[in-house]
C-alpha positions as CSV (number, residue, x, y, z in Angstrom):
1,M,111.1,98.8,169.7
2,Y,109.8,101.7,171.8
3,M,106.4,103.0,170.7
4,K,105.2,106.4,171.7
5,A,102.0,106.5,173.7
6,K,98.9,107.1,171.6
7,I,96.8,110.2,172.1
8,P,93.7,109.1,174.2
9,V,90.5,110.6,172.6
10,A,86.9,110.6,173.6
11,V,84.1,111.0,171.1
12,V,80.9,112.5,172.5
13,G,77.9,111.7,170.3
14,F,77.6,109.1,167.6
15,G,75.3,110.5,164.9
16,S,76.3,111.4,161.4
17,Q,79.4,113.2,162.5
18,G,80.3,111.0,165.4
19,R,80.3,107.9,163.3
20,R,82.6,109.4,160.7
21,T,84.9,111.1,163.3
22,A,85.3,107.9,165.3
23,E,86.2,106.0,162.2
24,A,88.8,108.5,161.2
25,I,90.4,108.8,164.7
26,A,90.4,105.0,165.1
27,R,92.5,104.8,161.9
28,Q,95.2,107.1,163.2
29,H,98.3,105.2,164.2
30,D,99.0,107.8,167.0
31,M,95.5,108.0,168.4
32,E,93.1,105.7,170.2
33,I,89.4,106.0,171.0
34,V,89.0,105.4,174.8
35,G,85.2,105.6,174.6
36,V,82.1,107.1,173.1
37,A,79.7,109.0,175.4
38,L,76.0,108.9,174.6
39,S,72.8,110.1,176.2
40,Q,70.5,107.2,175.4
41,P,70.5,103.6,174.0
42,D,69.1,104.6,170.5
43,L,70.2,103.3,167.1
44,S,73.4,105.3,167.2
45,A,74.3,103.7,170.5
46,H,73.7,100.2,169.1
47,L,75.9,101.1,166.1
48,A,78.7,102.4,168.3
49,F,78.5,99.3,170.6
50,R,78.5,96.9,167.6
51,R,81.5,98.7,166.2
52,G,83.3,97.8,169.4
53,Y,83.7,101.2,171.0
54,P,83.5,101.3,174.8
55,I,80.2,103.1,175.7
56,F,79.9,105.7,178.5
57,S,76.7,107.4,179.6
58,I,76.3,111.2,179.6
59,E,73.3,111.1,181.9
60,P,73.9,110.4,185.6
61,K,71.6,107.4,185.8
62,G,72.1,106.2,182.3
63,V,74.4,103.2,183.0
64,S,71.5,100.9,183.9
65,V,69.4,102.2,181.1
66,F,72.0,101.2,178.5
67,K,72.5,97.8,180.2
68,N,68.7,97.1,180.1
69,A,68.8,97.8,176.3
70,G,71.5,95.2,175.8
71,I,74.5,97.7,175.6
72,W,77.3,97.2,178.1
73,C,78.1,100.6,179.6
74,K,81.4,101.1,181.2
75,G,80.5,104.1,183.3
76,S,79.8,107.8,183.3
77,I,81.1,110.5,181.0
78,E,83.1,111.8,183.9
79,T,84.9,108.5,184.1
80,L,85.6,108.6,180.4
81,L,86.9,112.2,180.5
82,S,89.3,111.3,183.3
83,K,91.0,108.8,180.9
84,V,91.6,111.1,177.8
85,K,93.6,114.0,176.6
86,A,91.3,115.2,173.9
87,V,87.5,115.2,173.2
88,V,85.7,115.6,169.9
89,D,82.2,116.7,170.6
90,C,79.9,115.5,167.8
91,T,76.6,116.3,169.5
92,P,73.8,118.3,167.8
93,A,74.1,122.1,167.5
94,G,73.8,123.7,170.9
95,V,74.4,120.6,172.9
96,G,78.1,121.1,172.7
97,K,77.8,124.4,174.5
98,Q,75.9,122.6,177.3
99,N,78.5,119.9,177.5
100,K,81.2,122.6,177.7
101,E,79.5,124.1,180.7
102,R,78.7,120.7,182.3
103,F,82.0,118.8,181.7
104,Y,84.8,120.5,179.7
105,Q,85.1,123.9,181.2
106,K,86.4,122.7,184.6
107,S,88.9,120.2,183.1
108,D,92.3,120.5,181.3
109,L,91.0,118.7,178.3
110,R,91.4,119.9,174.7
111,V,88.1,119.9,172.9
112,V,87.1,120.0,169.3
113,F,83.6,121.2,168.4
114,Q,81.6,120.9,165.2
115,A,80.5,123.8,163.0
116,G,77.0,123.7,164.3
117,E,78.1,125.4,167.5
118,D,78.3,129.1,167.7
119,P,81.9,130.4,167.0
120,S,82.0,132.0,170.4
121,I,82.4,128.5,171.9
122,A,86.1,128.3,170.9
123,N,89.4,130.0,171.1
124,T,90.0,129.0,167.5
125,P,86.5,129.6,166.0
126,A,86.8,128.4,162.4
127,F,89.7,125.9,162.3
128,F,91.0,125.3,158.8
129,S,94.3,123.3,158.8
130,P,96.4,125.4,156.4
131,A,95.5,128.7,158.1
132,D,94.9,127.7,161.7
133,Y,97.1,124.7,162.7
134,E,99.7,126.8,164.5
135,K,97.0,129.0,166.1
136,A,95.4,126.0,167.7
137,R,98.6,125.1,169.6
138,D,97.6,127.1,172.6
139,A,93.8,126.6,172.3
140,K,91.7,124.7,174.8
141,F,88.6,124.8,172.6
142,V,88.6,124.6,168.8
143,R,85.6,124.8,166.5
144,V,86.2,123.3,163.0
145,A,85.0,125.4,160.1
146,S,81.8,124.2,158.3
147,P,82.2,121.7,155.4
148,L,81.1,124.4,152.9
149,A,83.9,126.8,154.1
150,V,86.5,124.0,154.2
151,S,85.6,122.8,150.7
152,V,85.8,126.3,149.2
153,G,88.7,127.2,151.4
154,R,90.9,124.5,149.8
155,I,90.4,126.1,146.4
156,L,91.0,129.6,147.6
157,W,94.1,128.6,149.5
158,T,95.4,126.9,146.3
159,V,94.7,129.7,143.9
160,Q,96.0,132.5,146.2
161,Q,99.5,130.8,146.0
162,R,99.7,132.4,142.6
163,W,97.1,135.2,142.3
164,D,95.4,137.7,144.6
165,I,91.7,137.2,144.8
166,K,89.4,140.2,144.8
167,K,86.0,138.6,144.9
168,M,84.4,135.2,145.1
169,F,81.0,134.1,143.8
170,C,79.9,130.6,144.8
171,T,76.6,128.7,144.3
172,F,76.1,125.5,146.3
173,V,73.8,122.7,145.0
174,R,73.3,120.8,148.2
175,A,72.0,117.3,148.9
176,G,68.8,118.0,150.8
177,S,69.3,115.0,153.1
178,E,71.6,112.0,153.8
179,T,71.4,108.3,154.5
180,M,69.2,107.4,157.5
181,R,67.5,110.8,157.1
182,A,66.2,110.6,153.6
183,H,62.6,111.0,154.9
184,Q,63.5,114.5,156.0
185,G,64.7,115.7,152.6
186,P,62.9,117.5,149.7
187,V,61.2,115.3,147.1
188,D,60.8,116.4,143.5
189,T,61.6,120.0,144.2
190,I,64.5,122.5,144.4
191,I,64.5,124.9,147.4
192,P,66.6,128.1,147.6
193,V,68.3,128.5,150.9
194,S,67.9,131.7,152.9
195,P,70.9,134.0,152.4
196,A,70.9,134.5,156.2
197,S,71.8,130.9,156.7
198,L,75.0,131.4,154.7
199,Q,76.2,134.4,156.7
200,R,78.3,132.1,159.0
201,V,80.0,130.5,156.0
202,R,80.9,134.0,154.7
203,W,82.2,134.9,158.2
204,E,84.3,131.7,158.3
205,L,85.9,132.4,154.9
206,N,86.7,135.9,156.1
207,Q,88.4,134.4,159.2
208,M,90.5,132.3,156.9
209,F,91.3,134.8,154.1
210,G,90.7,138.2,155.6
211,E,88.1,140.7,154.3
212,L,87.6,138.9,151.0
213,E,84.4,139.9,149.1
214,V,82.3,136.7,149.2
215,Y,78.9,136.2,147.5
216,L,77.1,133.0,148.2
217,S,73.9,131.3,147.1
218,S,72.6,127.8,147.8
219,F,69.9,125.4,146.7
220,N,68.7,122.1,148.3
221,V,67.9,119.3,145.9
222,P,66.5,115.8,146.2
223,S,69.7,113.9,146.8
224,I,71.4,112.1,149.7
225,L,74.9,111.8,148.1
226,L,77.3,114.6,147.3
227,D,77.0,118.4,147.0
228,A,78.2,120.3,144.0
229,C,79.2,123.9,143.8
230,S,80.3,126.4,141.1
231,I,83.0,128.9,142.1
232,C,83.9,132.1,140.2
233,L,87.0,134.0,141.4
234,E,87.8,137.5,140.2
235,L,91.5,137.8,140.3
236,T,93.9,140.8,140.0
237,D,95.5,139.2,136.9
238,K,94.5,137.0,134.1
239,P,94.9,133.3,135.1
240,R,96.7,130.8,132.9
241,L,94.8,127.6,132.9
242,D,97.9,125.4,132.7
243,I,99.2,127.1,135.9
244,V,95.8,126.7,137.5
245,M,95.7,123.0,136.7
246,D,99.3,122.5,138.0
247,L,98.4,124.2,141.3
248,L,95.2,122.1,141.7
249,S,97.2,119.0,140.9
250,E,99.7,119.7,143.6
251,A,97.1,120.7,146.3
252,R,96.5,118.5,149.3
253,R,93.0,117.0,149.6
254,V,92.0,118.1,146.1
255,S,91.4,115.7,143.3
256,I,90.9,116.5,139.6
257,V,88.2,114.3,138.0
258,S,87.2,114.1,134.4
259,S,83.8,113.7,132.7
260,E,85.6,112.2,129.8
261,A,86.9,109.4,132.0
262,G,83.4,108.7,133.2
263,L,83.2,110.7,136.4
264,F,80.6,113.0,135.0
265,S,78.2,113.2,138.0
266,T,78.0,113.1,141.7
267,D,76.6,109.6,141.9
268,V,79.4,108.2,139.7
269,I,82.1,110.0,141.8
270,F,80.5,108.7,145.0
271,E,80.5,105.1,143.6
272,F,84.1,105.4,142.4
273,F,85.4,106.6,145.8
274,R,83.2,104.0,147.6
275,R,84.9,101.3,145.7
276,I,88.5,102.5,145.9
277,R,88.3,103.4,149.6
278,P,89.2,100.3,151.5
279,Y,87.1,100.9,154.6
280,S,84.4,103.5,154.0
281,A,82.4,105.5,151.4
282,D,83.4,108.9,152.8
283,V,84.9,111.3,150.3
284,Y,87.5,113.5,152.0
285,E,88.7,115.1,148.8
286,V,87.3,118.1,146.9
287,C,86.7,116.8,143.4
288,V,87.2,119.4,140.7
289,W,85.9,118.6,137.3
290,K,88.7,119.2,134.8
291,E,86.3,120.2,132.0
292,Q,84.7,122.9,134.2
293,V,87.9,124.9,134.8
294,E,87.7,127.9,132.6
295,A,89.0,131.5,132.5
296,Y,87.3,134.6,131.2
297,G,89.6,137.6,131.4
298,N,90.4,138.0,135.1
299,V,87.7,135.5,136.2
300,L,88.5,131.9,137.0
301,K,85.5,129.5,137.1
302,L,85.4,125.9,138.3
303,S,83.0,123.4,139.6
304,Q,83.5,120.7,142.2
305,A,81.8,117.8,143.9
306,V,82.0,117.6,147.7
307,D,80.9,115.2,150.4
308,P,79.3,117.6,153.0
309,H,79.5,115.1,155.7
310,S,83.1,114.1,155.3
311,V,85.2,116.8,153.6
312,H,86.1,118.4,156.9
313,I,86.9,115.2,158.8
314,P,90.7,115.5,158.1
315,E,90.6,119.0,159.7
316,V,89.1,117.4,162.9
317,V,92.0,115.0,163.1
318,D,94.6,117.7,162.4
319,A,93.0,119.9,165.1
320,V,93.5,117.1,167.7
321,R,97.2,116.9,166.9
322,A,97.6,120.6,166.8
323,M,96.3,120.9,170.4
324,T,98.0,117.8,171.9
325,T,101.4,117.4,170.1
326,K,104.3,119.3,168.8
327,M,103.9,117.8,165.4
328,S,104.2,120.2,162.4
329,R,101.2,120.9,160.2
330,D,102.7,119.2,157.2
331,E,103.6,116.1,159.3
332,S,100.1,115.9,160.7
333,A,98.4,116.4,157.3
334,K,100.6,113.6,155.8
335,L,99.7,111.2,158.6
336,T,96.0,112.1,158.5
337,D,95.8,111.6,154.7
338,E,97.7,108.4,154.6
339,S,95.6,106.8,157.4
340,L,92.4,107.9,155.7
341,S,93.6,106.8,152.2
342,V,93.1,110.3,150.9
343,L,94.3,110.3,147.3
344,K,97.6,111.9,146.9
345,A,98.2,115.3,145.2
346,G,98.4,114.8,141.5
347,F,95.5,112.2,141.3
348,K,93.6,112.5,138.1
349,V,90.8,110.4,136.6
């Protein structure tokens, strides 16, 4: 039986985002990771090597440095880039811009950047699959929207199928740190986040949904698991809760969870998904608490739990396909979700 050639992909960087991205791409039936490019033989490099990914050096004289550290290095990043069609740059904020100037600009590669980069780095500056899949067809550089914007965007995209949205008020309660970085997070305190740091999220949402009135606030709390957020939408008409629940039930990458069923907190939701996901603890779905969906006049209020490190990963995979294939958005989303074991629309617990 004839098999289509897989899309050859390089991952640059293997930190929090690189690890998750590589895992997601490796699980796609139509993609393969040709190699991971790294700058030094640190813990992330050892993780990538132990996972079996071919290692390439970003720095010119790095090959021997990796080998001296016990990591077999197959060559330079230039060698890696000559073998691939697409790159997902998962380096820290600002490094992606440097890599673009050093390596990507002069090539024919299609490159996906993370949300930490300035939007000016990309032709499609805030990629959100439902809104931007077709726009990314002709793009050489795509920047995926931030996890906060993606998580809220899924709700806005769903609700606007039935009602016009006038205003949105959203408060994020964010995990102050993550695994392997817990020492950096807040301890026994709650820290309000500067409004200025949320300006980019507001800008991204406006890119997705036009000049929507968006009001955001955020707090960092002592947690390393999931975020939670409360969303209030002022609509042009009074929403019917039964229709809202039907829309949410049919939405892709949205799951309705119930406190009555035992999923009453972020740690329980995390544990539940960690146990049902066959290969990782990443939560790609937006988890809406059924009991928190309420309507007051023209205002719809709901609360959700979100994995800030993983919720946008399906968008990264979709972006690669949008730039390198003729596959439709729905086709890509279906493939992405099936390969990542994303719970199907209609999932309720």
